[in-house]
C-alpha positions, 0 to 999 in steps of 0.5 A: 523442492525445486522450481515451478515452470509454467509452459504455454502451448502454441497453435494446434492445442485449441479445441471447441469449448476450451476455457469454459470450465476454468471460468466456472471454477475460478473467479480470476479466470472469469476476470481474464475473459471479461478483460478479453471481451473489452479488447476483442468482443466475441472471444468468449463465444468463440472459445466456449461455443465456437466450432472446431472449424472456426477455431482453425482460423489462425486469426481466431485461434491465436487470441483465443488460445492466448486468453485461455492460457492466461485464464489458466495461469490466473486460476493457478495464481489465485490458488497460490501456485506461482512460477519461478520461470516460464516458457511458451511454444511459438504463440505461447511465448507471448503468453509467457511474457504476459504472465511474467509481467513484461506487458499487460494482458490487454497489450498482449492480446492486442499483439496476439491479434496483430500477430495472428493476422500477419501470420495468416496473411503470410500463409495465404500468400504462400501455402506450405506444408509442415511435417513432424519427422520422427526416428531421426537425429537432429543432424540427420533431419538437417542433412535431409532438408539441405537437399531441398530448395525450400524445406527447413527444420523449424521446431526442435521439439524433443529427442527424435522429433523435429517439425519441418516446413517446406514448399508444397511442391517438395513435399512428396520428395521430402517425405520419400527422402525421410523414409530412405534415411530411416525416419518417418514424416508425419503430415500436420494439418496446416498449410503454413510454413511457421517459423521459417523463411515463409514468415519473413514478411510477417516477421518484418511487419510485426517488428514495425508493430512492436515499435509502438509498444513499451515492455518491462523486464520479466519478473521471472525468467522467461526462456526464448524460443529463439535461443533456448535461454533466458530472454535478453533485454531486447524483447521486441527484437526477439519477438520479431525474429521468433516468427521466422526462426526455429523454436528451440523447445528442447534446449529451452526445457533443458535450460529450465531444468539446469536452472532448477525446474523440476515441476512443469505446469502446462497452461491451457488446452492439451498436454502436448508440451507435457509429453515433449518435456517427459521425453526430454527428461523423465525425471521431472514432474508434469501437470496441466490446467486445462479444465476444472478437473486438471486445475483441481488436481494440479492445485492439490498435487503441486500444493502438496509438494511445496 
């Protein structure tokens, strides 16, 4: 058997009630939520009984997702399923680093709270649109974006799918340009220019925050959004630049596969990353751990492969 990779989703995967079944099925997951309450009281209630509208608030979404993702990882580890490598999409990168031992859960949650607040402030200061562009090559999307003053490729998700961020006033013309090039621009339900120059100020301020933290080398390989390769020694610098730089997800997944990963387990709500991974390489196996049923299935299936 090859290697197991844990992957952690980013903002957009959240939903009301997330994490509750994990705590009912796993003592280790319950302990993660207990620790979250000590750092950020109210996290459990927001995850378990909060409304969909409340969970759309970036300052709420990010710490709640982080907690659910680490609870899922703890539940799998408790059952003897351990990763040999990890990666996270956007916000999920902090979960991956925490899972890999670069920081404590408490440190990670503090940083996620700060990151969420800064990103939200940047979004309010300068609203932007985001759209998923499909049916065009990476190069074709870059060429279309180059024709606009403030439209940027920001998430290289998988073959034939790139997310862009741009100034609100350029959205109609950009959508038309994509259609003229033979693609489709599917609007996302956000008004934030994540992973683009719209986040430059948030990036700089987060970098100042990171100066007060000490990190240790990951115990397993963690693949950076910034490069698509294993994290370098400069964790703080990489996390700082990640906020305003594109997410090289396809490159990260291909790097993990080249390094031996053939089982990918998505931790936390949703299966968006699993879908992207299968489009990148249909030969690998994907699993998830978002509730009691998927947790049990993953433990059974992955355990049988070992």
